Structures are given as C-alpha cells and as structure tokens.
PLY file of the C-alpha trace (Angstrom):
ply
format ascii 1.0
element vertex 178
property float x
property float y
property float z
element edge 177
property int vertex1
property int vertex2
end_header
0.00 0.00 0.00
1.07 3.59 -0.35
-0.09 4.85 3.04
2.23 5.61 5.92
1.11 4.29 9.28
0.64 6.58 12.27
3.54 4.81 13.97
5.96 5.97 11.27
4.36 9.42 11.13
5.05 9.86 14.85
8.61 8.47 14.74
11.16 11.33 14.96
13.60 9.22 12.93
10.94 8.37 10.29
11.72 4.66 10.67
9.49 2.31 8.68
7.95 0.74 11.79
5.35 -1.32 9.92
8.06 -2.66 7.65
10.51 -3.79 10.28
7.81 -5.20 12.57
6.57 -7.32 9.64
10.12 -8.47 8.82
10.71 -9.49 12.45
7.42 -11.38 12.47
8.64 -13.30 9.41
11.98 -14.08 11.08
13.86 -11.88 8.61
15.94 -10.14 11.29
18.85 -9.00 9.12
16.46 -7.33 6.69
14.61 -5.72 9.60
17.79 -4.22 11.00
18.80 -2.97 7.54
15.47 -1.21 7.24
15.86 0.34 10.69
19.44 1.47 10.03
18.43 3.12 6.77
17.00 6.00 8.80
18.35 5.41 12.31
22.07 4.72 12.79
21.64 4.22 16.57
18.82 1.68 16.84
20.30 -0.16 19.82
20.10 3.07 21.80
16.53 3.73 20.65
15.45 0.22 21.56
16.43 1.03 25.13
15.70 4.71 25.70
13.20 5.86 23.07
10.05 7.56 24.39
8.02 5.46 21.92
5.96 8.12 20.19
5.19 5.45 17.59
3.17 3.50 20.13
0.93 6.49 20.85
-0.36 6.33 17.28
-0.47 2.53 17.07
-3.67 1.28 15.44
-3.48 -1.85 17.57
-4.74 0.24 20.53
-8.19 0.04 18.91
-8.09 -3.73 19.53
-6.13 -4.15 22.77
-2.79 -2.39 23.28
0.04 -0.88 21.28
2.68 -3.08 19.71
5.85 -3.04 21.87
7.93 -1.45 19.14
10.86 -0.63 21.41
11.10 -4.26 22.51
11.06 -5.45 18.92
13.78 -2.97 17.95
15.80 -4.04 20.98
15.36 -7.71 20.00
16.55 -7.08 16.44
19.53 -4.94 17.49
20.66 -7.46 20.10
20.78 -10.09 17.34
22.71 -7.61 15.19
25.38 -6.87 17.84
27.84 -9.65 17.08
27.61 -9.47 13.29
26.20 -6.04 12.51
24.62 -5.24 9.19
26.70 -2.55 7.51
25.74 -0.67 4.37
27.80 -0.94 1.23
29.78 2.28 1.11
30.43 4.11 -2.14
33.90 4.93 -3.38
35.45 7.89 -1.59
34.52 11.18 -3.23
37.84 12.86 -2.34
36.30 15.31 0.11
37.04 15.49 3.82
34.74 16.62 6.60
35.50 17.25 10.25
32.76 16.40 12.73
33.12 18.21 16.04
31.53 16.24 18.85
31.05 12.51 19.17
27.58 12.48 20.68
24.47 11.16 18.93
24.33 14.06 16.45
27.99 13.80 15.51
27.79 10.02 15.14
24.67 10.33 13.00
26.31 12.97 10.81
29.38 10.76 10.38
27.19 7.78 9.43
25.33 9.61 6.68
28.44 11.35 5.38
30.26 8.01 5.16
27.33 6.73 3.10
27.96 9.64 0.69
31.66 8.83 0.29
33.25 11.47 2.52
36.39 10.96 4.60
35.44 11.76 8.20
37.58 12.95 11.07
35.80 13.30 14.41
36.98 15.31 17.40
35.52 14.77 20.86
36.58 16.66 23.98
35.62 13.82 26.35
37.62 10.61 26.77
34.92 8.52 25.03
32.38 8.99 22.26
28.67 8.95 23.01
27.97 12.34 24.59
24.81 12.32 26.69
24.13 8.72 25.70
27.22 7.80 27.71
27.26 10.44 30.40
23.55 11.12 30.88
21.81 7.73 30.68
22.39 5.28 33.54
24.10 1.93 32.95
21.00 -0.11 33.84
19.09 1.62 31.04
21.84 1.73 28.42
24.74 -0.64 29.09
27.99 1.09 28.11
29.42 -2.08 26.56
26.48 -2.25 24.15
26.74 1.48 23.48
30.43 1.01 22.67
29.55 -1.73 20.15
27.01 0.50 18.41
29.43 3.43 18.31
32.17 1.10 17.07
29.91 -0.09 14.29
29.78 3.49 12.96
33.43 4.41 13.54
34.67 1.10 12.08
33.20 2.13 8.74
36.05 4.63 8.45
35.87 7.46 10.99
39.22 8.83 12.17
38.45 9.51 15.86
40.31 11.87 18.18
39.08 11.92 21.77
40.29 14.18 24.59
40.62 16.94 21.99
38.76 20.20 22.49
38.59 22.42 19.43
39.92 25.86 20.31
41.77 24.60 23.38
43.73 21.50 22.32
43.48 22.10 18.60
43.11 25.54 17.01
40.15 25.91 14.68
42.49 27.10 11.92
44.18 23.68 11.92
40.93 22.14 10.68
40.78 24.38 7.62
43.02 22.37 5.31
0 1
1 2
2 3
3 4
4 5
5 6
6 7
7 8
8 9
9 10
10 11
11 12
12 13
13 14
14 15
15 16
16 17
17 18
18 19
19 20
20 21
21 22
22 23
23 24
24 25
25 26
26 27
27 28
28 29
29 30
30 31
31 32
32 33
33 34
34 35
35 36
36 37
37 38
38 39
39 40
40 41
41 42
42 43
43 44
44 45
45 46
46 47
47 48
48 49
49 50
50 51
51 52
52 53
53 54
54 55
55 56
56 57
57 58
58 59
59 60
60 61
61 62
62 63
63 64
64 65
65 66
66 67
67 68
68 69
69 70
70 71
71 72
72 73
73 74
74 75
75 76
76 77
77 78
78 79
79 80
80 81
81 82
82 83
83 84
84 85
85 86
86 87
87 88
88 89
89 90
90 91
91 92
92 93
93 94
94 95
95 96
96 97
97 98
98 99
99 100
100 101
101 102
102 103
103 104
104 105
105 106
106 107
107 108
108 109
109 110
110 111
111 112
112 113
113 114
114 115
115 116
116 117
117 118
118 119
119 120
120 121
121 122
122 123
123 124
124 125
125 126
126 127
127 128
128 129
129 130
130 131
131 132
132 133
133 134
134 135
135 136
136 137
137 138
138 139
139 140
140 141
141 142
142 143
143 144
144 145
145 146
146 147
147 148
148 149
149 150
150 151
151 152
152 153
153 154
154 155
155 156
156 157
157 158
158 159
159 160
160 161
161 162
162 163
163 164
164 165
165 166
166 167
167 168
168 169
169 170
170 171
171 172
172 173
173 174
174 175
175 176
176 177
C-alpha cells in the first residue's frame, strides 16, 4: 500500500515501523535491521531509551494495546550486535569533513556522510564517544558495553576519531581548515 502508518508518522527518525515489525514477524531479522538502520544509525540506543511516540499512534490500541515497538527494535539490534549489518559504502569522493563532537548528532552525521563517500575525522573533547548517551543515561538503562559496540559499528566504517581533543583549546580551529 502507499499509506504511511501513524507509527511511522510519529517516529522522529521516520523509521518504517510497519516494515521492520513485519520483517521481524517473518523471522527476517537482518532485513529488519537494515530497514531500521536506513533511517536510524543508533537503533540499539533507541530500543532502550526511546520515548516510543510510535506507540501512541499505534492502530493496535483500537483492539487491545500498542505493539511493543521498542522491545522489537531491541530484539533485532541485540541479534545484530555480534555481526552487525553494515551498508555498502560508495567509493570515496575525495572530500574530507570534520565532525566536532562525538555524541548522537555527531555520530549520526558521520554515518550519513560516510554513506555519501566522505572521509570523516571526528573530534571529541571527552575521553569517550557517546555524549549524553554515555554520560547522561544510567548503565542499567543503556549498558555502556552495548553502546560502545554500536558506536564502534559506525566508527569502524572509516571514521578517524580523536578523543580528549577540544577544538579551540587543544586544537586551534584554523588547523581544521586544510
């Protein structure tokens, strides 16, 4: 069909919720995770800390209760942890981009830029990547080992990472302009 479900309409990441729920139901987990990662490079995080706006619009509430979308995403991403689906990357386009900050926004930017063929260098002032995902969400809610695997999945695609480096303090801004 050509309609978009209320679950996808309410998803801030515009993930095809209907699509990946159907793929999981069919046991096609790798395809489900590919569909999720098309629009959300941090699905493991979302499966654990998302506020689940998609469930508010779930049509299943007219029958009994909303589909546990976060649990399904968590299920699929836990399967994906040891052998993560990774997109085929295009040839490098010869252009370099510096991403300042290794939190969720910086990691997301790096992911999409890699998929466009850019060389990425990331600078983070903290000792580890993750930003508020690491420093603001408690361990019981988002285990740091799992967060590290998801971050590593992105950086292993070709991000040159420099932690403990504050732009303007440890590295002058002018040094990035080459």
